[in-house]
DRENDO-1510 file (C-alpha; in Angstrom, 1 decimal, always signed):
<recs>
REC; n; res; u; v; w
REC; 1; MET; +12.0; +19.4; +0.7 .
REC; 2; SER; +10.5; +18.4; +4.1 .
REC; 3; GLY; +10.8; +14.8; +5.4 .
REC; 4; ILE; +9.3; +12.0; +3.4 .
REC; 5; LEU; +7.3; +9.4; +5.3 .
REC; 6; LEU; +8.2; +5.6; +4.9 .
REC; 7; GLU; +5.3; +3.3; +4.7 .
REC; 8; VAL; +6.2; -0.6; +4.6 .
REC; 9; CYS; +3.9; -3.2; +3.6 .
REC; 10; VAL; +4.0; -6.6; +5.6 .
REC; 11; ASP; +2.0; -9.7; +5.3 .
REC; 12; ASP; +3.0; -11.7; +8.7 .
REC; 13; ALA; +3.8; -11.2; +12.2 .
REC; 14; GLN; +7.5; -11.4; +11.5 .
REC; 15; GLY; +7.1; -8.7; +9.0 .
REC; 16; LEU; +5.0; -6.4; +11.2 .
REC; 17; ALA; +7.7; -6.7; +14.1 .
REC; 18; ALA; +10.5; -6.0; +11.7 .
REC; 19; ALA; +8.7; -3.1; +10.2 .
REC; 20; MET; +8.4; -1.5; +13.7 .
REC; 21; GLU; +11.8; -2.4; +14.7 .
REC; 22; GLY; +13.3; -0.8; +11.6 .
REC; 23; GLY; +11.5; +2.5; +12.1 .
REC; 24; ALA; +8.7; +2.5; +9.6 .
REC; 25; ASP; +6.5; +5.4; +9.6 .
REC; 26; ARG; +3.4; +3.7; +8.8 .
REC; 27; ILE; +2.5; +0.1; +8.1 .
REC; 28; GLU; +0.3; -1.4; +5.2 .
REC; 29; LEU; -0.9; -4.8; +6.9 .
REC; 30; CYS; -1.6; -7.4; +4.4 .
REC; 31; SER; -1.9; -11.2; +3.7 .
REC; 32; ALA; -0.5; -12.7; +0.7 .
REC; 33; LEU; +1.8; -9.7; -0.8 .
REC; 34; ALA; +2.8; -12.3; -3.5 .
REC; 35; VAL; -0.4; -11.4; -5.1 .
REC; 36; GLY; -0.3; -7.8; -4.4 .
REC; 37; GLY; -1.6; -8.1; -0.9 .
REC; 38; LEU; -4.9; -9.2; +0.3 .
REC; 39; THR; -6.9; -8.6; +3.7 .
REC; 40; PRO; -5.0; -9.7; +6.6 .
REC; 41; SER; -6.7; -12.2; +9.0 .
REC; 42; PRO; -8.5; -10.8; +12.2 .
REC; 43; GLY; -5.9; -12.3; +14.3 .
REC; 44; LEU; -2.9; -10.4; +12.4 .
REC; 45; MET; -5.0; -7.2; +12.7 .
REC; 46; ALA; -5.4; -7.6; +16.6 .
REC; 47; LEU; -1.7; -8.4; +16.9 .
REC; 48; ALA; -1.1; -4.8; +15.0 .
REC; 49; GLY; -3.2; -2.9; +17.3 .
REC; 50; PRO; -3.2; -0.7; +18.9 .
REC; 51; PRO; -0.1; -0.1; +17.3 .
REC; 52; PRO; +2.9; +2.3; +18.2 .
REC; 53; VAL; +2.9; +3.9; +14.4 .
REC; 54; PRO; -0.4; +3.9; +12.2 .
REC; 55; VAL; -1.3; +0.7; +10.7 .
REC; 56; TYR; -3.6; +0.6; +7.5 .
REC; 57; ALA; -5.3; -2.8; +6.7 .
REC; 58; MET; -5.6; -3.6; +3.2 .
REC; 59; ILE; -9.3; -4.3; +2.3 .
REC; 60; ARG; -9.1; -6.8; -0.8 .
REC; 61; PRO; -11.1; -9.9; -0.3 .
REC; 62; ARG; -9.5; -12.0; -3.0 .
REC; 63; PRO; -6.8; -12.0; -5.8 .
REC; 64; GLY; -7.6; -11.1; -9.2 .
REC; 65; ASP; -9.6; -8.0; -10.4 .
REC; 66; PHE; -11.0; -5.3; -8.4 .
REC; 67; VAL; -14.7; -5.6; -9.8 .
REC; 68; TYR; -16.8; -6.3; -6.6 .
REC; 69; GLY; -20.5; -7.5; -6.3 .
REC; 70; ALA; -22.9; -7.4; -3.4 .
REC; 71; ALA; -21.3; -10.4; -1.7 .
REC; 72; ASP; -17.9; -8.9; -2.0 .
REC; 73; LEU; -19.2; -5.6; -0.5 .
REC; 74; ASP; -20.6; -7.5; +2.5 .
REC; 75; VAL; -17.2; -9.2; +3.2 .
REC; 76; MET; -15.2; -5.9; +2.8 .
REC; 77; ARG; -17.6; -4.1; +5.1 .
REC; 78; ARG; -17.0; -6.9; +7.9 .
REC; 79; ASP; -13.2; -6.6; +7.3 .
REC; 80; ILE; -13.4; -2.8; +7.7 .
REC; 81; ASP; -15.1; -3.4; +10.9 .
REC; 82; ALA; -12.4; -5.9; +12.0 .
REC; 83; ALA; -9.8; -3.3; +11.4 .
REC; 84; ARG; -11.6; -0.6; +13.5 .
REC; 85; ASN; -12.2; -3.1; +16.3 .
REC; 86; ALA; -8.4; -3.9; +16.3 .
REC; 87; GLY; -7.5; -0.1; +16.7 .
REC; 88; LEU; -5.8; +0.2; +13.3 .
REC; 89; ALA; -5.7; +3.8; +11.9 .
REC; 90; GLY; -7.0; +3.2; +8.6 .
REC; 91; VAL; -7.6; +0.9; +5.7 .
REC; 92; VAL; -6.7; +0.7; +2.0 .
REC; 93; LEU; -9.5; +0.4; -0.5 .
REC; 94; GLY; -10.0; +0.1; -4.0 .
REC; 95; ALA; -12.9; -0.9; -6.5 .
REC; 96; SER; -13.0; -1.0; -10.5 .
REC; 97; LEU; -15.8; -1.1; -13.1 .
REC; 98; SER; -15.4; -3.5; -15.9 .
REC; 99; ASP; -13.6; -1.0; -18.0 .
REC; 100; GLY; -11.0; -0.1; -15.4 .
REC; 101; ARG; -12.5; +3.1; -14.2 .
REC; 102; LEU; -12.9; +3.5; -10.5 .
REC; 103; ASP; -16.2; +2.3; -9.3 .
REC; 104; ALA; -17.4; +5.4; -7.5 .
REC; 105; ARG; -20.4; +4.0; -6.1 .
REC; 106; MET; -18.7; +1.0; -4.5 .
REC; 107; LEU; -16.0; +3.1; -3.1 .
REC; 108; THR; -18.7; +5.6; -1.6 .
REC; 109; LYS; -20.3; +2.8; +0.3 .
REC; 110; LEU; -16.8; +1.4; +1.5 .
REC; 111; ALA; -15.5; +4.8; +2.6 .
REC; 112; GLY; -18.7; +5.6; +4.1 .
REC; 113; HIS; -18.5; +2.5; +6.3 .
REC; 114; ALA; -14.9; +3.5; +7.3 .
REC; 115; ALA; -16.0; +6.8; +8.2 .
REC; 116; GLY; -13.5; +8.2; +10.9 .
REC; 117; MET; -10.7; +6.1; +9.8 .
REC; 118; GLY; -7.7; +7.0; +7.4 .
REC; 119; LEU; -8.1; +6.0; +3.9 .
REC; 120; THR; -5.6; +5.0; +1.1 .
REC; 121; LEU; -6.6; +4.3; -2.5 .
REC; 122; HIS; -4.7; +1.3; -3.7 .
REC; 123; ARG; -3.7; +0.4; -7.2 .
REC; 124; ALA; -6.8; -0.3; -8.7 .
REC; 125; PHE; -6.0; +3.2; -9.5 .
REC; 126; ASP; -3.2; +2.0; -11.8 .
REC; 127; LEU; -5.8; +0.4; -14.0 .
REC; 128; VAL; -7.9; +3.7; -14.8 .
REC; 129; PRO; -8.1; +4.8; -18.3 .
REC; 130; ASP; -8.2; +8.4; -17.2 .
REC; 131; PHE; -5.8; +9.6; -14.0 .
REC; 132; ALA; -7.3; +13.1; -13.6 .
REC; 133; GLU; -11.0; +11.7; -13.4 .
REC; 134; ALA; -9.7; +9.0; -10.9 .
REC; 135; ILE; -8.0; +11.7; -8.8 .
REC; 136; GLU; -11.1; +13.9; -8.5 .
REC; 137; ILE; -12.9; +10.9; -7.3 .
REC; 138; ALA; -10.4; +10.2; -4.8 .
REC; 139; VAL; -10.5; +13.8; -3.5 .
REC; 140; GLU; -14.3; +13.9; -3.4 .
REC; 141; LEU; -14.5; +10.6; -1.3 .
REC; 142; GLY; -12.0; +12.0; +1.1 .
REC; 143; PHE; -9.0; +9.9; +0.5 .
REC; 144; GLU; -5.8; +10.8; +2.1 .
REC; 145; ARG; -3.4; +9.2; -0.7 .
REC; 146; ILE; -3.1; +7.3; -3.8 .
REC; 147; LEU; -0.8; +4.4; -3.8 .
REC; 148; THR; +0.3; +4.2; -7.4 .
REC; 149; SER; +3.2; +3.0; -9.8 .
REC; 150; GLY; +2.0; +5.5; -12.6 .
REC; 151; GLY; +0.0; +2.8; -14.5 .
REC; 152; ALA; +3.2; +0.8; -15.1 .
REC; 153; ARG; +4.3; -2.4; -13.3 .
REC; 154; THR; +6.8; -0.5; -11.1 .
REC; 155; ALA; +7.0; +3.2; -10.2 .
REC; 156; PRO; +10.7; +3.7; -11.7 .
REC; 157; GLU; +9.2; +2.8; -15.1 .
REC; 158; ALA; +6.8; +5.8; -14.8 .
REC; 159; VAL; +8.4; +8.6; -13.3 .
REC; 160; ASP; +7.4; +11.1; -15.8 .
REC; 161; THR; +3.5; +9.8; -15.3 .
REC; 162; LEU; +3.9; +10.1; -11.6 .
REC; 163; ALA; +5.1; +13.7; -11.7 .
REC; 164; ARG; +2.1; +14.5; -13.9 .
REC; 165; LEU; +0.0; +12.8; -11.2 .
REC; 166; VAL; +1.6; +14.9; -8.5 .
REC; 167; GLU; +0.6; +18.0; -10.5 .
REC; 168; LEU; -2.8; +16.9; -11.2 .
REC; 169; ALA; -3.5; +16.3; -7.3 .
REC; 170; ALA; -2.2; +19.7; -6.7 .
REC; 171; GLY; -1.7; +18.8; -2.9 .
REC; 172; ARG; -5.4; +17.8; -2.5 .
REC; 173; VAL; -4.5; +14.1; -2.2 .
REC; 174; SER; -1.0; +12.6; -1.8 .
REC; 175; ILE; +0.5; +10.8; -4.6 .
REC; 176; MET; +2.5; +7.8; -2.9 .
REC; 177; PRO; +4.7; +5.9; -5.3 .
REC; 178; GLY; +4.6; +2.3; -4.8 .
REC; 179; SER; +6.1; -1.0; -6.4 .
REC; 180; GLY; +9.8; -1.3; -7.2 .
REC; 181; VAL; +10.5; +1.4; -4.5 .
REC; 182; SER; +14.0; +0.1; -3.1 .
REC; 183; LEU; +17.3; +1.2; -2.1 .
REC; 184; SER; +18.4; +1.1; -5.8 .
REC; 185; SER; +15.7; +3.1; -7.1 .
REC; 186; ILE; +14.8; +5.6; -4.4 .
REC; 187; ASP; +17.6; +8.3; -5.4 .
REC; 188; ALA; +16.4; +8.4; -8.9 .
REC; 189; LEU; +12.7; +8.5; -8.1 .
REC; 190; LEU; +13.1; +11.4; -5.5 .
REC; 191; SER; +15.3; +13.5; -7.8 .
REC; 192; ARG; +12.2; +13.6; -10.0 .
REC; 193; LEU; +9.3; +13.8; -7.7 .
REC; 194; ALA; +8.0; +16.1; -5.4 .
REC; 195; VAL; +6.3; +13.6; -3.0 .
REC; 196; THR; +5.8; +13.4; +0.8 .
REC; 197; GLU; +5.6; +9.7; +1.2 .
REC; 198; VAL; +6.8; +6.5; -0.3 .
REC; 199; HIS; +5.7; +2.9; -0.3 .
REC; 200; SER; +8.0; +0.0; -0.1 .
REC; 201; SER; +8.4; -3.8; +1.0 .
REC; 202; CYS; +11.9; -3.3; +2.1 .
REC; 203; SER; +12.2; -6.9; +1.9 .
REC; 204; VAL; +15.0; -9.4; +1.0 .
REC; 205; GLY; +14.8; -12.8; -0.6 .
REC; 206; GLU; +14.9; -15.9; +1.4 .
REC; 207; PRO; +15.2; -19.4; -0.2 .
REC; 208; ALA; +12.9; -22.1; +1.4 .
REC; 209; ARG; +14.4; -24.1; +3.9 .
REC; 210; ASN; +12.4; -27.2; +3.2 .
REC; 211; ARG; +12.4; -28.7; -0.1 .
REC; 212; ARG; +9.6; -31.0; +0.7 .
REC; 213; LEU; +7.2; -27.8; +1.2 .
REC; 214; THR; +8.3; -26.3; -2.3 .
REC; 215; GLU; +7.7; -29.8; -3.9 .
REC; 216; MET; +4.3; -29.9; -2.3 .
REC; 217; GLY; +3.4; -26.3; -3.4 .
REC; 218; PHE; +3.0; -25.2; +0.2 .
REC; 219; THR; +5.7; -22.5; -0.5 .
REC; 220; ALA; +7.8; -21.0; -3.3 .
REC; 221; ALA; +11.4; -21.5; -3.8 .
REC; 222; GLU; +12.1; -18.3; -2.5 .
REC; 223; ARG; +10.0; -15.9; -0.5 .
REC; 224; ARG; +10.2; -12.1; +0.4 .
REC; 225; VAL; +10.9; -11.2; +4.1 .
REC; 226; THR; +10.5; -7.9; +5.4 .
REC; 227; SER; +14.0; -6.6; +6.7 .
REC; 228; ALA; +14.4; -4.3; +9.6 .
REC; 229; ALA; +17.9; -3.5; +8.5 .
REC; 230; THR; +16.7; -2.5; +5.1 .
REC; 231; ILE; +14.1; -0.2; +6.5 .
REC; 232; ARG; +16.6; +1.5; +8.8 .
REC; 233; THR; +18.9; +2.0; +5.6 .
REC; 234; MET; +16.0; +3.3; +3.6 .
REC; 235; ARG; +15.0; +5.5; +6.5 .
REC; 236; THR; +18.5; +7.0; +6.5 .
REC; 237; ARG; +18.4; +7.5; +2.8 .
REC; 238; LEU; +15.3; +9.3; +2.7 .
REC; 239; ASP; +16.6; +11.5; +5.7 .
REC; 240; ALA; +19.6; +12.1; +3.7 .
REC; 241; LEU; +17.7; +13.0; +0.4 .
REC; 242; THR; +15.5; +15.6; +2.2 .
REC; 243; THR; +18.3; +17.4; +4.1 .
REC; 244; LYS; +20.4; +18.1; +0.9 .
REC; 245; PRO; +20.5; +22.0; +0.1 .
</recs>
């Protein structure tokens, strides 16, 4: 097994710095990871680029579903422009039809607008009724990878499905496990999956320091914070797993 790339998702300047310090191979730049990740601000994108490691910006204009209309498309095109102008390596996209299938028409427009940038298909993929069909769409549109938990809430719950997705992809697009990928789950995942990259927040819980902020609804009682130490440990663990005879 060759080396496995570690992608770390972050949603603020502190997390961005920690990911770089800890040795992430690639960074997924977001805002609002608590709701699955939204488009980062232009300011955060500018801070990230040009980066020492590849940074991909999440392009998701709002929380909720991935069924987008013309106004959403306009926003997403402008956000792609912001990522390009910041010198970021790529973008993370997804779009659904009302029945959960990938919206190939919308994705064609978005991928076309991002021409020349790297492309990751996000976990809108996990909602599709037919994984094989969705993989073919991703391949046809030139996506480099699919971020997926195998249709479950977390990747460790769907190892068999993820293994099947790797087979269906047949090396044409990378299957990147994400959601619930942590130091406690990585060994079991990689013992079953022939993947070349994994996605993790590498975060730790941090209690709110100001009770008043919690009472006013400005913050949760605990938030997740990107940990450079956890990233370093994950990187070491991945290296150890991939050098086993």
